[in-house]
C-alpha positions as CSV (number, residue, x, y, z in Angstrom):
1,X,69.2,201.9,212.3
2,X,69.3,202.0,208.5
3,X,70.6,204.9,206.4
4,X,67.3,206.6,205.9
5,X,64.8,207.9,208.5
6,X,61.3,206.6,208.0
7,X,58.3,207.7,210.0
8,X,56.8,204.3,210.9
9,X,55.0,203.2,214.1
10,X,58.2,203.0,216.1
11,X,59.2,206.5,215.1
12,X,55.7,207.8,216.0
13,X,55.9,206.2,219.4
14,X,59.4,207.6,220.3
15,X,59.0,210.9,218.6
16,X,58.4,213.1,221.6
17,X,61.4,211.9,223.5
18,X,63.7,211.9,220.4
19,X,62.8,215.4,219.1
20,X,63.5,216.9,222.5
21,X,67.0,215.3,222.6
22,X,67.7,216.3,219.0
23,X,66.4,219.8,219.4
24,X,66.7,220.7,223.2
25,X,64.7,223.9,222.7
26,X,61.9,222.2,220.8
27,X,59.2,223.3,223.1
28,X,60.3,226.9,223.0
29,X,60.2,226.7,219.2
30,X,56.6,225.5,219.3
31,X,55.6,228.3,221.8
32,X,57.3,231.0,219.7
33,X,55.5,229.7,216.6
34,X,52.2,230.2,218.4
35,X,53.1,233.7,219.3
36,X,54.3,234.5,215.8
37,X,51.0,233.4,214.3
38,X,48.9,235.1,217.0
39,X,50.6,238.4,216.3
40,X,49.3,238.4,212.7
41,X,45.9,236.7,212.9
42,X,42.5,236.7,214.8
43,X,41.2,234.8,217.7
44,X,39.1,232.7,215.4
45,X,41.7,231.8,212.8
46,X,41.7,228.7,210.5
47,X,45.2,227.4,210.7
48,X,47.0,225.0,208.3
49,X,49.6,222.8,210.0
50,X,51.9,221.0,207.6
51,X,53.8,218.2,209.1
52,X,51.4,217.9,212.0
53,X,52.2,214.2,212.8
54,X,53.0,213.8,216.5
55,X,50.5,216.4,217.4
56,X,52.5,218.8,219.5
57,X,51.8,221.9,217.5
58,X,48.2,221.0,217.4
59,X,48.0,220.8,221.2
60,X,49.9,224.0,221.7
61,X,47.9,225.9,219.0
62,X,44.5,224.4,220.2
63,X,44.9,224.8,223.9
64,X,46.3,228.3,223.8
65,X,43.8,229.5,221.2
66,X,40.4,228.0,221.9
67,X,38.9,229.9,218.9
68,X,41.3,228.4,216.3
69,X,40.3,225.6,214.0
70,X,43.1,223.5,212.6
71,X,43.8,221.4,209.5
72,X,46.5,218.8,210.3
73,X,48.5,217.5,207.4
74,X,51.1,214.7,207.4
75,X,52.2,212.0,204.9
76,X,52.8,209.4,207.6
77,X,49.8,207.4,208.8
78,X,51.3,206.3,212.1
79,X,52.4,209.9,212.9
80,X,49.0,211.3,212.0
81,X,47.3,208.6,214.2
82,X,49.6,209.6,217.1
83,X,48.5,213.3,216.6
84,X,44.8,212.2,216.5
85,X,45.1,210.3,219.7
86,X,46.7,213.3,221.6
87,X,44.2,215.7,220.1
88,X,41.2,213.5,221.1
89,X,42.5,213.3,224.7
90,X,43.4,216.9,225.2
91,X,41.3,219.3,222.9
92,X,38.8,217.1,221.2
93,X,38.4,216.3,217.5
94,X,35.7,218.8,216.6
95,X,38.2,221.6,215.9
96,X,40.8,219.6,213.9
97,X,40.6,218.2,210.3
98,X,43.2,215.5,209.6
99,X,44.6,215.1,206.1
100,X,46.8,212.2,205.2
101,X,49.1,213.6,202.5
102,X,50.9,216.9,201.7
103,X,50.0,220.5,201.1
104,X,48.8,219.8,197.7
105,X,46.1,217.5,199.1
106,X,44.5,220.4,201.1
107,X,41.5,222.2,199.7
108,X,42.1,225.6,198.0
109,X,38.6,227.0,197.9
110,X,38.7,228.4,201.5
111,X,42.1,230.1,202.1
112,X,43.6,229.8,205.5
113,X,44.4,232.6,208.0
114,X,47.8,231.2,209.0
115,X,50.1,228.2,208.5
116,X,53.0,226.5,210.0
117,X,55.5,223.9,208.7
118,X,57.9,222.8,211.4
119,X,60.8,220.4,210.8
120,X,59.7,219.1,207.4
121,X,61.9,220.9,204.8
122,X,65.1,219.0,205.5
123,X,63.3,215.7,204.7
124,X,62.6,216.8,201.2
125,X,65.7,215.9,199.1
126,X,65.2,217.9,195.9
127,X,65.3,221.7,196.1
128,X,62.6,222.1,193.5
129,X,60.3,219.8,195.5
130,X,61.0,222.0,198.5
131,X,60.1,225.1,196.4
132,X,56.9,223.4,195.2
133,X,55.8,222.6,198.7
134,X,56.2,226.3,199.7
135,X,54.3,227.4,196.6
136,X,51.4,225.0,197.5
137,X,51.3,226.4,201.0
138,X,51.2,229.9,199.7
139,X,48.3,229.1,197.4
140,X,46.2,228.1,200.4
141,X,46.8,231.3,202.4
142,X,45.0,234.6,202.4
143,X,47.2,237.6,201.5
144,X,48.8,238.8,204.7
145,X,48.5,235.5,206.4
146,X,51.4,234.6,208.7
147,X,53.5,231.6,208.0
148,X,56.2,230.0,210.2
149,X,58.7,227.5,208.9
150,X,61.4,225.6,210.8
151,X,64.1,223.4,209.4
152,X,67.5,221.9,209.9
153,X,69.9,224.1,207.8
154,X,73.6,224.3,207.2
155,X,76.4,224.7,204.7
156,X,78.4,221.5,204.4
157,X,81.4,223.5,203.2
158,X,81.5,225.7,206.3
159,X,83.7,224.4,209.1
160,X,80.9,225.4,211.6
161,X,78.7,222.6,210.1
162,X,80.9,219.9,211.6
163,X,81.4,221.8,214.8
164,X,77.6,221.9,215.4
165,X,77.5,218.2,214.7
166,X,80.1,217.6,217.3
167,X,78.1,219.5,219.8
168,X,75.0,217.6,218.8
169,X,76.8,214.2,219.1
170,X,78.1,214.9,222.5
171,X,74.7,216.1,223.7
172,X,73.3,212.8,222.8
173,X,76.2,210.9,224.5
174,X,75.7,213.0,227.6
175,X,71.9,212.9,227.8
176,X,70.9,209.5,226.6
177,X,71.7,205.8,227.2
178,X,73.1,205.4,223.7
179,X,76.7,204.4,223.3
180,X,79.1,206.6,221.3
181,X,79.0,204.0,218.5
182,X,75.2,204.1,218.4
183,X,75.2,207.9,218.3
184,X,77.7,207.9,215.4
185,X,75.3,205.6,213.4
186,X,72.5,208.0,214.1
187,X,74.6,210.9,213.1
188,X,75.3,209.3,209.8
189,X,71.6,209.1,209.2
190,X,71.0,212.8,210.2
191,X,73.9,214.0,208.0
192,X,72.2,212.4,205.0
193,X,69.3,214.7,205.3
194,X,68.8,217.5,202.8
195,X,70.7,220.4,204.4
196,X,70.6,223.8,202.6
197,X,72.1,227.1,203.9
198,X,69.7,229.5,205.7
199,X,69.9,232.0,202.8
200,X,68.6,229.3,200.5
201,X,65.5,228.8,202.7
202,X,64.9,232.6,202.6
203,X,65.3,232.7,198.8
204,X,62.8,229.8,198.4
205,X,60.3,231.7,200.6
206,X,60.6,234.8,198.6
207,X,60.2,233.0,195.3
208,X,57.1,231.2,196.7
209,X,55.4,234.5,197.4
210,X,56.3,235.3,201.1
211,X,57.6,238.6,202.4
212,X,58.7,240.2,205.7
213,X,60.9,237.1,206.2
214,X,62.5,237.2,209.6
215,X,64.7,234.5,211.3
216,X,63.6,234.3,214.9
217,X,65.1,231.0,216.2
218,X,68.3,229.0,216.0
219,X,69.7,226.1,218.0
220,X,72.6,224.2,216.6
221,X,71.6,223.5,213.0
222,X,67.9,224.2,213.6
223,X,66.4,227.5,212.4
224,X,63.0,229.1,212.1
225,X,61.5,232.0,210.2
226,X,58.3,234.0,210.4
227,X,56.9,235.7,207.3
228,X,53.6,236.6,205.6
229,X,51.9,235.7,202.4
230,X,52.2,238.6,199.9
């Protein structure tokens, strides 16, 4: 494994297994995201899904909400192809529009009723680029539209940051076939991601035009918030 995580074909193929080991409560996060969006929108909502590669949110949103239409956005062609394959097999392609790119590549002339952005923010290195992504999402939402964001977060200066990584490392050692040396190499890659403290995420959301910001989920260094477009 090199020093930077890339979303190539191998990553796309192994994503489902890897994300559930990295985030043991991943499925609960996706289910809670569905509920958070449903609380604030209609049965016929048009939902923007940023970072939809892999397809798990699309399946959850689409199967649990047969009236929703979805716009799935991801910059990785292999990950988006994986999502398309799952969607075609489970819910059909007629309700999902696939966009290869980022939020700024999505149309603005028909604002969305809701949006999600799960496990994307920590892959964006520059804080201003993080902020710009959130602003672009906000531009594409109706006033009052719900938005859920999940990210790895943490303060590298806080001793708890290393404690959580110790738990994460031992979880991989306990629950996978990887050796301790292999897990340590993987940990180095994960530590190189762009961690920011939770209060920074909340500040970025406020500055992008979101309100009623509420953290509803936390597992190790993963957190999620629900909010609405102001």
